[in-house]
N, C-alpha and C positions, 0 to 999 in steps of 0.2 A: 515388506509383508512381513509379520513378526511369524517367525518358523518355530519360536520356542520361548516360552513365557517362563521367566526364571522369578526369583525372589525380589518382589517391589522395593524393599528397604537397602540389600545388599548386593543384588545381582550385577553383575558386570556385562558387558555388552561384547558380542561377536559379531562381526559385521561381514556379510557375503556380498560381494559386488559381483553380478554376472554381466560380463562384456558382451553376451549375445552373440558369441561365435569364438574369438580366441581363447576362451577361458573365463575363469573366475578368480578373484583375488578375496582372500580372507583376512581380515584384519580383527585383532584383539585390542580392546579399549585399555588404555593403561594411562600414567601420568608421567609426564618428565620432570627433571629434578625441582622445577620451580611449581610443580603442582598443576601443569597446564595441562589440558586434554591431548593426550597422544596415542598413536596405535603402533602395535607390534604387527609387522606382517607376517603371515605363515608361509612355509615354503620358502624362506630366504628372500620374499618378494615377487618371486616367481609366479607367473599365472599357473592355475590348476585346474585340470579338467573338472567338470562339473562332478562328476561321480567321486572324484579323490577330494575335492573340496567339502561334498555333504559326508563323507567318512571321515574325514578331519572333525567336522563339526559334531558329528555321533559321539567322537572319542572325547572331545570337550565337555560335552552334556555329561557323559557317564562320569567323568573327573570332577565335575561340578553342575550338578542340577539347578544351581541357583543362576547360572550365566543365561542372559537374554540372547536371543538370534535374530538378527533382523537381516533378509535377504531383498536386493533392490537391483533392478535391472539397468544399466547405463553403459551405452556402447563406448563411453570416453573413460568411464573407469572412475567418474568422480565421486568423491565421499561427501555428502551432504552435510555430514557432523564435523566437518574442518578437524583441523589438529594435524600437527607433523606426523609422518610415518618414520617411526626411529629406525 
């Protein structure tokens, strides 16, 4: 589900993966040194309570209203966009 629509040409992607119980993972889209798709994990890669994940996302939108936010539910925490988590 698209939670926040950012700029169609310049907006980066923030991904919230809800594991439906144990918490949420929030990933920020980036590129690795070779230009490949990669992700920076919020909260040092640790799962967050959904409330904390939503607050993190709201702060990110305030800093950069061009960001796109997509939320998905996956009990295994899979990222369908691929890319390494840095």
